[in-house]
C-alpha positions as CSV (number, residue, x, y, z in Angstrom):
1,M,0.0,0.0,0.0
2,R,1.2,3.5,-0.9
3,L,-0.3,6.0,1.5
4,W,0.1,9.0,-0.7
5,S,-1.3,7.4,-3.9
6,G,-4.9,7.1,-2.9
7,A,-4.7,3.4,-3.5
8,P,-7.2,1.1,-1.7
9,P,-6.0,-0.7,1.5
10,A,-3.8,-3.7,1.1
11,E,-5.4,-7.2,1.1
12,P,-6.2,-8.4,4.6
13,V,-3.4,-10.3,6.3
14,S,-4.3,-12.9,8.9
15,A,-1.3,-12.3,11.1
16,P,-1.8,-9.5,13.7
17,A,0.2,-6.3,13.3
18,L,1.2,-6.5,16.9
19,S,1.3,-9.6,19.1
20,V,2.6,-9.2,22.7
21,H,3.1,-12.0,25.2
22,H,3.9,-11.5,28.9
23,L,6.0,-8.5,28.1
24,S,7.7,-6.6,31.0
25,K,10.0,-3.7,31.4
26,H,11.9,-2.9,34.7
27,F,14.3,-0.1,35.4
28,G,16.3,-1.5,38.3
29,G,13.8,-2.1,41.0
30,R,11.1,0.0,39.4
31,V,8.4,-1.7,37.3
32,A,7.4,0.2,34.3
33,F,4.9,-2.4,33.1
34,E,4.5,-6.1,33.9
35,D,3.2,-9.2,32.2
36,V,1.4,-7.4,29.4
37,S,-0.3,-9.5,26.7
38,F,-2.5,-8.4,23.8
39,E,-2.8,-8.5,20.0
40,V,-3.7,-5.7,17.5
41,G,-5.2,-6.6,14.1
42,R,-4.0,-5.1,10.9
43,G,-5.9,-1.9,10.1
44,E,-7.2,-1.6,13.6
45,V,-7.1,1.6,15.7
46,F,-6.1,0.3,19.2
47,G,-6.4,2.7,22.2
48,F,-3.9,2.4,25.1
49,L,-5.2,4.2,28.2
50,G,-4.0,4.6,31.7
51,P,-3.0,7.2,34.3
52,N,0.3,9.0,34.4
53,G,3.1,6.6,35.2
54,A,1.1,3.5,34.1
55,G,3.7,2.5,31.5
56,K,2.0,3.5,28.3
57,T,4.9,5.5,26.8
58,T,7.4,2.9,27.9
59,T,5.4,0.2,26.2
60,V,5.4,2.2,23.0
61,R,9.2,2.8,23.2
62,T,9.7,-0.9,23.8
63,L,7.6,-2.1,20.9
64,G,9.3,0.6,18.8
65,T,12.7,-1.0,19.6
66,L,13.9,2.1,21.5
67,L,14.0,0.1,24.7
68,A,14.8,-3.6,25.3
69,P,12.2,-5.5,27.2
70,T,13.2,-7.1,30.5
71,S,11.2,-10.3,29.8
72,G,8.4,-11.6,27.5
73,S,8.1,-11.6,23.8
74,A,6.4,-9.7,21.0
75,T,6.0,-9.6,17.2
76,V,5.9,-6.2,15.5
77,A,4.8,-6.0,11.9
78,G,5.7,-9.6,11.4
79,F,9.1,-9.6,13.1
80,E,10.1,-10.9,16.5
81,L,11.0,-8.1,18.9
82,R,14.7,-8.8,19.3
83,P,17.9,-6.8,18.5
84,A,18.7,-8.6,15.3
85,N,15.3,-7.5,13.9
86,G,15.5,-3.9,15.0
87,V,16.2,-2.4,11.6
88,E,13.5,-4.4,9.8
89,I,10.9,-3.4,12.5
90,R,11.9,0.2,12.3
91,R,11.4,0.1,8.5
92,R,7.8,-0.9,9.0
93,I,6.7,1.3,11.9
94,A,6.7,5.0,12.8
95,I,6.4,6.7,16.2
96,M,4.9,10.1,16.6
97,P,5.8,11.4,20.1
98,E,3.8,13.9,22.1
99,S,6.4,16.6,21.3
100,P,6.8,17.1,17.6
101,G,10.6,17.7,17.7
102,L,10.7,19.8,14.5
103,Y,13.5,22.2,13.4
104,L,11.6,25.4,13.9
105,R,13.8,27.6,11.6
106,L,13.4,25.2,8.7
107,S,10.3,25.2,6.5
108,V,7.9,22.3,6.5
109,R,9.3,20.8,3.4
110,E,12.9,21.3,4.6
111,N,12.1,19.4,7.8
112,L,10.6,16.6,5.8
113,E,13.6,16.6,3.4
114,C,15.9,16.3,6.4
115,F,14.1,13.4,7.9
116,A,13.6,11.7,4.5
117,D,17.4,11.8,4.1
118,L,17.9,10.5,7.6
119,Y,15.5,7.6,7.0
120,E,16.9,6.9,3.6
121,V,13.5,7.2,2.0
122,P,13.3,6.2,-1.6
123,D,11.9,8.8,-4.0
124,P,12.0,11.5,-1.3
125,R,10.4,14.2,-3.4
126,G,7.4,12.0,-4.3
127,R,6.9,10.8,-0.8
128,I,7.1,14.3,0.7
129,D,4.5,15.5,-1.8
130,G,2.3,12.6,-0.9
131,V,2.5,13.0,2.9
132,L,1.9,16.7,2.6
133,R,-1.3,16.0,0.7
134,A,-2.3,13.3,3.3
135,V,-2.1,15.9,6.1
136,N,-3.5,18.8,4.1
137,M,-0.3,20.8,4.3
138,T,0.8,21.3,0.7
139,E,0.0,25.0,0.7
140,R,2.1,25.5,3.9
141,A,5.1,23.6,2.7
142,G,7.3,26.7,2.4
143,D,6.3,28.1,5.9
144,A,8.9,27.9,8.7
145,C,7.7,25.5,11.3
146,G,8.3,28.1,14.0
147,T,5.5,30.2,12.5
148,L,2.9,27.4,12.7
149,S,0.3,26.8,15.3
150,K,0.7,23.8,17.5
151,G,-2.1,22.0,15.6
152,L,-0.3,22.5,12.3
153,R,3.0,21.4,13.8
154,Q,1.2,18.2,14.8
155,R,0.2,17.7,11.2
156,V,3.9,18.1,10.2
157,A,4.9,15.6,12.8
158,L,2.4,13.2,11.5
159,A,3.6,13.8,7.9
160,R,7.1,13.0,9.1
161,A,5.9,9.8,10.7
162,L,4.2,8.8,7.4
163,L,7.3,9.3,5.3
164,G,8.3,5.6,5.5
165,D,4.7,4.4,4.6
166,P,4.5,2.6,8.0
167,E,2.4,-0.6,8.5
168,V,2.1,0.3,12.2
169,L,1.9,3.9,13.4
170,F,2.4,4.7,17.2
171,L,0.7,7.9,18.2
172,D,1.6,9.1,21.7
173,E,-0.9,11.7,22.9
174,P,-1.3,13.3,19.4
175,T,-3.9,15.8,20.5
176,A,-2.3,16.9,23.8
177,G,-2.7,20.6,24.3
178,L,-4.6,21.2,21.0
179,D,-7.7,23.3,20.8
180,P,-11.0,21.7,19.7
181,V,-10.6,22.6,16.0
182,A,-7.1,21.2,15.8
183,T,-8.1,18.1,17.7
184,R,-10.9,17.5,15.3
185,E,-8.5,17.8,12.3
186,V,-6.1,15.3,13.9
187,H,-9.1,12.9,14.5
188,E,-10.0,13.2,10.8
189,L,-6.5,12.4,9.8
190,I,-6.5,9.3,12.0
191,V,-9.8,8.2,10.5
192,G,-8.4,8.6,7.0
193,L,-5.3,6.5,7.9
194,R,-7.5,3.7,9.2
195,E,-9.5,3.8,6.0
196,R,-6.2,3.3,4.1
197,G,-5.3,0.3,6.2
198,V,-2.7,1.7,8.5
199,T,-2.6,0.1,12.0
200,I,-2.7,2.7,14.7
201,F,-1.6,2.3,18.3
202,L,-3.0,5.3,20.1
203,T,-2.1,6.4,23.6
204,T,-4.3,9.1,25.0
205,H,-5.7,10.7,28.1
206,R,-8.8,11.9,26.2
207,L,-11.3,9.1,26.9
208,E,-13.9,10.6,24.5
209,E,-11.2,10.5,21.8
210,A,-10.6,6.8,22.4
211,E,-14.3,6.1,22.4
212,R,-14.7,7.9,19.1
213,L,-11.7,6.6,17.2
214,C,-10.7,3.2,18.6
215,D,-12.0,-0.2,17.6
216,R,-10.7,-1.6,20.9
217,V,-9.1,-0.2,23.9
218,A,-6.8,-1.5,26.7
219,I,-6.5,0.0,30.1
220,L,-3.0,-0.2,31.6
221,N,-1.9,0.5,35.1
222,T,1.5,-1.2,35.2
223,T,-0.4,-4.4,34.4
224,L,-3.2,-4.7,31.8
225,R,-6.5,-4.3,33.6
226,T,-8.9,-4.9,30.7
227,I,-9.1,-5.0,27.0
228,G,-12.1,-5.0,24.5
229,R,-14.4,-2.9,22.5
230,P,-15.9,0.1,24.4
231,D,-19.4,-1.4,24.3
232,E,-18.1,-4.8,25.6
233,L,-16.4,-3.1,28.5
234,R,-19.5,-1.2,29.4
235,E,-21.6,-4.4,29.4
236,R,-18.9,-6.2,31.3
237,L,-18.6,-3.7,34.2
238,F,-22.1,-2.2,34.4
239,S,-25.6,-3.6,34.5
240,R,-28.0,-2.1,32.0
241,T,-30.5,0.3,33.4
242,L,-33.5,2.4,32.3
243,T,-34.1,5.9,33.7
244,V,-37.7,7.1,33.9
245,R,-38.7,10.7,34.4
246,T,-42.2,11.9,35.1
247,L,-43.7,15.4,35.4
248,A,-44.7,14.7,39.0
249,P,-43.6,12.0,41.5
250,L,-45.6,8.8,41.2
251,P,-47.9,8.4,44.2
252,D,-47.3,4.6,44.3
253,P,-44.2,3.6,42.4
254,E,-44.1,0.1,43.9
255,R,-47.5,-0.6,42.2
256,V,-46.1,0.6,38.9
257,F,-42.6,-1.1,38.8
258,D,-42.8,-4.2,41.0
259,G,-43.1,-7.4,39.0
260,L,-42.8,-5.8,35.5
261,P,-41.3,-8.0,32.8
262,G,-37.6,-7.4,32.3
263,V,-37.2,-5.2,35.5
264,T,-35.2,-6.9,38.2
265,S,-35.1,-4.0,40.7
266,W,-35.6,-0.3,40.9
267,H,-35.0,2.7,43.1
268,I,-35.9,6.4,43.3
269,D,-33.2,8.5,41.6
270,G,-34.4,12.0,42.4
271,P,-37.5,14.1,42.3
272,A,-39.9,12.3,39.8
273,A,-37.0,10.2,38.6
274,Y,-36.5,6.4,38.8
275,E,-33.7,4.0,37.9
276,L,-34.7,0.5,36.9
277,A,-32.3,-2.5,36.5
278,A,-33.2,-4.0,33.1
279,P,-30.9,-6.7,31.7
280,D,-32.8,-6.5,28.4
281,P,-34.3,-3.0,27.8
282,T,-36.1,-4.2,24.7
283,I,-38.4,-6.2,27.1
284,A,-38.5,-3.8,30.0
285,A,-39.1,-0.5,28.2
286,P,-42.4,-1.5,26.5
287,A,-43.6,-3.0,29.8
288,V,-42.7,0.2,31.8
289,T,-44.3,2.4,29.2
290,R,-47.6,0.4,29.4
291,A,-47.6,0.5,33.2
292,L,-47.0,4.2,33.3
293,V,-49.7,5.0,30.8
294,A,-52.1,2.7,32.7
295,T,-51.6,4.8,35.9
296,G,-52.1,8.0,34.0
297,A,-48.6,9.3,34.7
298,D,-47.3,12.2,32.7
299,V,-44.1,10.7,31.2
300,L,-41.2,13.0,30.3
301,S,-38.7,10.4,29.2
302,I,-37.8,6.7,29.3
303,G,-34.3,5.9,28.2
304,E,-31.5,3.5,28.6
305,D,-28.5,4.8,30.5
306,R,-25.3,4.5,28.5
307,H,-22.1,4.4,30.5
308,S,-19.2,6.1,28.8
309,L,-15.7,4.9,28.4
310,E,-14.8,7.4,31.1
311,D,-17.1,5.5,33.5
312,V,-15.4,2.2,32.6
313,Y,-11.9,3.8,33.1
314,L,-12.7,5.5,36.4
315,K,-14.4,2.3,37.8
316,L,-11.3,0.2,37.0
317,I,-8.8,2.8,38.2
318,D,-10.8,3.5,41.4
319,E,-10.9,-0.2,42.2
320,D,-7.2,-0.7,41.4
321,P,-5.0,-0.8,44.5
322,E,-2.0,0.2,42.3
323,A,-3.6,3.6,41.6
324,G,-3.5,4.6,45.2
325,R,0.3,4.1,45.3
326,R,1.0,6.5,42.5
């Protein structure tokens, strides 16, 4: 696949882009991360979440061959993570750190030319033109990087990461410190890369960002606490509930809610508000509606509560004894 050509994604490959087995990294007596195992499919956007000091960036640096693991094994872009394969792995991946690390006195194109030469990129002119188009920076190619906003510098950093047409792209907090408009633009670029078949490993503190962009997420706090699709994690950690709001409090809510099909329990959740445990809302909601209508209640709303990825994250971290020691 050539990222800048507009070609369709490469044919699916069965082997995962990343395969990690019981990987650990220690710095002397300090544990950065311990016994981490997961797989990332090709073309997947995989979110890596966790509090400060959880080991996210160290994991990225380890998988990117910048640090040697203490124990465990991994396969990155089809190659075993070991020193002999470091060059081959680095040819197939790219890492975009939180700090862009650009030469501010040089123009956008000059920065890319410098790194293309450093990476020994074939056809550097064609690739630079391609990545500039990919991040919508062609018209700003002659501008000095020091004159650009932080959001535009992030685009240049992303263009630099794409120079080698990576199979796996590690993005470490790509929207940190960006305003909402710049954040949205980076999100659109990530979506575009996924559509082109690039595997993206995204570390972020923005949980709404992970929920919007990621096919699956993992939550790390030295060890891996959970992994799955956001909707799977919600169902795994929270029971499904319905919230009922009426214009006035029900005079006898027990008579309305007790024994309804699909409702296992309920409680008052505020003035004229009720929360009902409903493992299958498709059964419970119609029954609740009929019961309220039968009593003559003025119903304002009946809706299923949807816990966010933030709820999942906070529940896991709050329950995690490791979090209290940070």
